[in-house]
PyMOL commands that place a pseudoatom at each C-alpha (Angstrom):
pseudoatom trace, name=CA, resn=UNK, resi=1, chain=A, elem=C, hetatm=0, pos=[-14.961, 20.834, -1.874]
pseudoatom trace, name=CA, resn=UNK, resi=2, chain=A, elem=C, hetatm=0, pos=[-13.565, 17.547, -3.153]
pseudoatom trace, name=CA, resn=UNK, resi=3, chain=A, elem=C, hetatm=0, pos=[-12.748, 19.060, -6.553]
pseudoatom trace, name=CA, resn=UNK, resi=4, chain=A, elem=C, hetatm=0, pos=[-10.853, 21.913, -4.890]
pseudoatom trace, name=CA, resn=UNK, resi=5, chain=A, elem=C, hetatm=0, pos=[-8.824, 19.339, -2.922]
pseudoatom trace, name=CA, resn=UNK, resi=6, chain=A, elem=C, hetatm=0, pos=[-7.976, 17.543, -6.177]
pseudoatom trace, name=CA, resn=UNK, resi=7, chain=A, elem=C, hetatm=0, pos=[-7.072, 20.860, -7.851]
pseudoatom trace, name=CA, resn=UNK, resi=8, chain=A, elem=C, hetatm=0, pos=[-4.821, 21.864, -4.945]
pseudoatom trace, name=CA, resn=UNK, resi=9, chain=A, elem=C, hetatm=0, pos=[-3.098, 18.467, -4.827]
pseudoatom trace, name=CA, resn=UNK, resi=10, chain=A, elem=C, hetatm=0, pos=[-4.393, 17.657, -1.321]
pseudoatom trace, name=CA, resn=UNK, resi=11, chain=A, elem=C, hetatm=0, pos=[-5.807, 14.428, -2.738]
pseudoatom trace, name=CA, resn=UNK, resi=12, chain=A, elem=C, hetatm=0, pos=[-4.680, 12.719, -5.907]
pseudoatom trace, name=CA, resn=UNK, resi=13, chain=A, elem=C, hetatm=0, pos=[-7.970, 11.605, -7.421]
pseudoatom trace, name=CA, resn=UNK, resi=14, chain=A, elem=C, hetatm=0, pos=[-11.657, 11.103, -6.762]
pseudoatom trace, name=CA, resn=UNK, resi=15, chain=A, elem=C, hetatm=0, pos=[-10.990, 7.388, -6.286]
pseudoatom trace, name=CA, resn=UNK, resi=16, chain=A, elem=C, hetatm=0, pos=[-9.123, 8.197, -3.047]
pseudoatom trace, name=CA, resn=UNK, resi=17, chain=A, elem=C, hetatm=0, pos=[-12.282, 9.677, -1.495]
pseudoatom trace, name=CA, resn=UNK, resi=18, chain=A, elem=C, hetatm=0, pos=[-14.548, 6.769, -0.560]
pseudoatom trace, name=CA, resn=UNK, resi=19, chain=A, elem=C, hetatm=0, pos=[-18.097, 7.754, 0.286]
pseudoatom trace, name=CA, resn=UNK, resi=20, chain=A, elem=C, hetatm=0, pos=[-19.350, 4.199, 0.384]
pseudoatom trace, name=CA, resn=UNK, resi=21, chain=A, elem=C, hetatm=0, pos=[-17.234, 1.079, 0.657]
pseudoatom trace, name=CA, resn=UNK, resi=22, chain=A, elem=C, hetatm=0, pos=[-18.235, -2.242, -0.870]
pseudoatom trace, name=CA, resn=UNK, resi=23, chain=A, elem=C, hetatm=0, pos=[-16.612, -5.324, 0.618]
pseudoatom trace, name=CA, resn=UNK, resi=24, chain=A, elem=C, hetatm=0, pos=[-17.674, -8.883, -0.126]
pseudoatom trace, name=CA, resn=UNK, resi=25, chain=A, elem=C, hetatm=0, pos=[-20.841, -7.550, -1.732]
pseudoatom trace, name=CA, resn=UNK, resi=26, chain=A, elem=C, hetatm=0, pos=[-21.845, -5.697, 1.464]
pseudoatom trace, name=CA, resn=UNK, resi=27, chain=A, elem=C, hetatm=0, pos=[-22.255, -1.935, 1.542]
pseudoatom trace, name=CA, resn=UNK, resi=28, chain=A, elem=C, hetatm=0, pos=[-20.563, -0.114, 4.415]
pseudoatom trace, name=CA, resn=UNK, resi=29, chain=A, elem=C, hetatm=0, pos=[-20.964, 3.495, 5.330]
pseudoatom trace, name=CA, resn=UNK, resi=30, chain=A, elem=C, hetatm=0, pos=[-17.865, 5.634, 5.552]
pseudoatom trace, name=CA, resn=UNK, resi=31, chain=A, elem=C, hetatm=0, pos=[-18.495, 5.960, 9.314]
pseudoatom trace, name=CA, resn=UNK, resi=32, chain=A, elem=C, hetatm=0, pos=[-18.476, 2.181, 9.781]
pseudoatom trace, name=CA, resn=UNK, resi=33, chain=A, elem=C, hetatm=0, pos=[-15.309, 1.849, 7.710]
pseudoatom trace, name=CA, resn=UNK, resi=34, chain=A, elem=C, hetatm=0, pos=[-13.638, 4.598, 9.752]
pseudoatom trace, name=CA, resn=UNK, resi=35, chain=A, elem=C, hetatm=0, pos=[-14.595, 3.040, 13.079]
pseudoatom trace, name=CA, resn=UNK, resi=36, chain=A, elem=C, hetatm=0, pos=[-13.490, -0.450, 12.049]
pseudoatom trace, name=CA, resn=UNK, resi=37, chain=A, elem=C, hetatm=0, pos=[-10.046, 0.621, 10.764]
pseudoatom trace, name=CA, resn=UNK, resi=38, chain=A, elem=C, hetatm=0, pos=[-7.309, -1.064, 12.790]
pseudoatom trace, name=CA, resn=UNK, resi=39, chain=A, elem=C, hetatm=0, pos=[-5.203, 2.022, 13.425]
pseudoatom trace, name=CA, resn=UNK, resi=40, chain=A, elem=C, hetatm=0, pos=[-5.148, 5.154, 15.548]
pseudoatom trace, name=CA, resn=UNK, resi=41, chain=A, elem=C, hetatm=0, pos=[-7.886, 7.475, 14.339]
pseudoatom trace, name=CA, resn=UNK, resi=42, chain=A, elem=C, hetatm=0, pos=[-8.527, 11.210, 14.599]
pseudoatom trace, name=CA, resn=UNK, resi=43, chain=A, elem=C, hetatm=0, pos=[-11.765, 12.919, 13.609]
pseudoatom trace, name=CA, resn=UNK, resi=44, chain=A, elem=C, hetatm=0, pos=[-11.846, 16.721, 13.488]
pseudoatom trace, name=CA, resn=UNK, resi=45, chain=A, elem=C, hetatm=0, pos=[-15.281, 18.334, 13.416]
pseudoatom trace, name=CA, resn=UNK, resi=46, chain=A, elem=C, hetatm=0, pos=[-16.754, 21.779, 13.997]
pseudoatom trace, name=CA, resn=UNK, resi=47, chain=A, elem=C, hetatm=0, pos=[-19.388, 20.336, 16.332]
pseudoatom trace, name=CA, resn=UNK, resi=48, chain=A, elem=C, hetatm=0, pos=[-20.508, 17.060, 17.857]
pseudoatom trace, name=CA, resn=UNK, resi=49, chain=A, elem=C, hetatm=0, pos=[-23.925, 17.437, 16.230]
pseudoatom trace, name=CA, resn=UNK, resi=50, chain=A, elem=C, hetatm=0, pos=[-22.264, 16.123, 13.060]
pseudoatom trace, name=CA, resn=UNK, resi=51, chain=A, elem=C, hetatm=0, pos=[-21.692, 12.670, 14.566]
pseudoatom trace, name=CA, resn=UNK, resi=52, chain=A, elem=C, hetatm=0, pos=[-23.982, 9.956, 13.247]
pseudoatom trace, name=CA, resn=UNK, resi=53, chain=A, elem=C, hetatm=0, pos=[-25.088, 7.084, 15.501]
pseudoatom trace, name=CA, resn=UNK, resi=54, chain=A, elem=C, hetatm=0, pos=[-22.149, 4.862, 14.484]
pseudoatom trace, name=CA, resn=UNK, resi=55, chain=A, elem=C, hetatm=0, pos=[-19.590, 7.557, 15.268]
pseudoatom trace, name=CA, resn=UNK, resi=56, chain=A, elem=C, hetatm=0, pos=[-21.299, 8.654, 18.481]
pseudoatom trace, name=CA, resn=UNK, resi=57, chain=A, elem=C, hetatm=0, pos=[-21.242, 5.128, 19.924]
pseudoatom trace, name=CA, resn=UNK, resi=58, chain=A, elem=C, hetatm=0, pos=[-17.639, 4.540, 18.828]
pseudoatom trace, name=CA, resn=UNK, resi=59, chain=A, elem=C, hetatm=0, pos=[-16.526, 7.859, 20.296]
pseudoatom trace, name=CA, resn=UNK, resi=60, chain=A, elem=C, hetatm=0, pos=[-18.105, 7.003, 23.656]
pseudoatom trace, name=CA, resn=UNK, resi=61, chain=A, elem=C, hetatm=0, pos=[-16.241, 3.674, 23.523]
pseudoatom trace, name=CA, resn=UNK, resi=62, chain=A, elem=C, hetatm=0, pos=[-12.933, 5.487, 22.938]
pseudoatom trace, name=CA, resn=UNK, resi=63, chain=A, elem=C, hetatm=0, pos=[-12.363, 3.989, 19.483]
pseudoatom trace, name=CA, resn=UNK, resi=64, chain=A, elem=C, hetatm=0, pos=[-11.028, 7.263, 18.059]
pseudoatom trace, name=CA, resn=UNK, resi=65, chain=A, elem=C, hetatm=0, pos=[-9.885, 10.685, 19.143]
pseudoatom trace, name=CA, resn=UNK, resi=66, chain=A, elem=C, hetatm=0, pos=[-12.416, 13.436, 18.514]
pseudoatom trace, name=CA, resn=UNK, resi=67, chain=A, elem=C, hetatm=0, pos=[-11.314, 17.055, 18.273]
pseudoatom trace, name=CA, resn=UNK, resi=68, chain=A, elem=C, hetatm=0, pos=[-13.977, 19.744, 18.080]
pseudoatom trace, name=CA, resn=UNK, resi=69, chain=A, elem=C, hetatm=0, pos=[-13.137, 23.122, 16.565]
pseudoatom trace, name=CA, resn=UNK, resi=70, chain=A, elem=C, hetatm=0, pos=[-16.389, 25.086, 17.053]
pseudoatom trace, name=CA, resn=UNK, resi=71, chain=A, elem=C, hetatm=0, pos=[-15.160, 28.325, 15.457]
pseudoatom trace, name=CA, resn=UNK, resi=72, chain=A, elem=C, hetatm=0, pos=[-14.821, 26.512, 12.115]
pseudoatom trace, name=CA, resn=UNK, resi=73, chain=A, elem=C, hetatm=0, pos=[-17.437, 26.418, 9.430]
pseudoatom trace, name=CA, resn=UNK, resi=74, chain=A, elem=C, hetatm=0, pos=[-17.998, 23.712, 6.828]
pseudoatom trace, name=CA, resn=UNK, resi=75, chain=A, elem=C, hetatm=0, pos=[-14.404, 23.711, 5.552]
pseudoatom trace, name=CA, resn=UNK, resi=76, chain=A, elem=C, hetatm=0, pos=[-12.443, 23.231, 8.773]
pseudoatom trace, name=CA, resn=UNK, resi=77, chain=A, elem=C, hetatm=0, pos=[-9.075, 22.856, 7.087]
pseudoatom trace, name=CA, resn=UNK, resi=78, chain=A, elem=C, hetatm=0, pos=[-9.556, 26.119, 5.199]
pseudoatom trace, name=CA, resn=UNK, resi=79, chain=A, elem=C, hetatm=0, pos=[-11.152, 28.047, 8.084]
pseudoatom trace, name=CA, resn=UNK, resi=80, chain=A, elem=C, hetatm=0, pos=[-8.611, 27.108, 10.780]
pseudoatom trace, name=CA, resn=UNK, resi=81, chain=A, elem=C, hetatm=0, pos=[-5.489, 25.752, 9.068]
pseudoatom trace, name=CA, resn=UNK, resi=82, chain=A, elem=C, hetatm=0, pos=[-3.161, 26.474, 11.999]
pseudoatom trace, name=CA, resn=UNK, resi=83, chain=A, elem=C, hetatm=0, pos=[-5.452, 24.814, 14.555]
pseudoatom trace, name=CA, resn=UNK, resi=84, chain=A, elem=C, hetatm=0, pos=[-5.938, 21.764, 12.318]
pseudoatom trace, name=CA, resn=UNK, resi=85, chain=A, elem=C, hetatm=0, pos=[-2.184, 21.542, 11.821]
pseudoatom trace, name=CA, resn=UNK, resi=86, chain=A, elem=C, hetatm=0, pos=[-1.575, 21.712, 15.571]
pseudoatom trace, name=CA, resn=UNK, resi=87, chain=A, elem=C, hetatm=0, pos=[-4.192, 19.006, 16.266]
pseudoatom trace, name=CA, resn=UNK, resi=88, chain=A, elem=C, hetatm=0, pos=[-2.802, 16.685, 13.586]
pseudoatom trace, name=CA, resn=UNK, resi=89, chain=A, elem=C, hetatm=0, pos=[0.793, 17.239, 14.714]
pseudoatom trace, name=CA, resn=UNK, resi=90, chain=A, elem=C, hetatm=0, pos=[-0.057, 16.468, 18.337]
pseudoatom trace, name=CA, resn=UNK, resi=91, chain=A, elem=C, hetatm=0, pos=[-2.015, 13.365, 17.300]
pseudoatom trace, name=CA, resn=UNK, resi=92, chain=A, elem=C, hetatm=0, pos=[0.917, 12.194, 15.166]
pseudoatom trace, name=CA, resn=UNK, resi=93, chain=A, elem=C, hetatm=0, pos=[3.413, 12.721, 18.009]
pseudoatom trace, name=CA, resn=UNK, resi=94, chain=A, elem=C, hetatm=0, pos=[1.223, 10.814, 20.487]
pseudoatom trace, name=CA, resn=UNK, resi=95, chain=A, elem=C, hetatm=0, pos=[0.532, 7.893, 18.171]
for i in range(1, 95): cmd.bond("trace and resi %d" % i, "trace and resi %d" % (i + 1))
show_as sticks, trace
zoom trace
């Protein structure tokens, strides 16, 4: 999936896709990095069962906007491009 995003130009390189962040010698999960970012955040998932403990707690605390698109499969952006576009546009307009 990541390679197809690079091939399509959606992302510029593998370096722009952090799976694990190292800061001051400490390892952070991508979920922790996402939650701690000091900006408005949107997470689009096919189902809430994909939330790990870090994301579940942060979502209940209102630290990011969660949009669930249950009809989507693994590749949400490819399965429901119009719905993803609408969600992102609305998020952008509100933030």
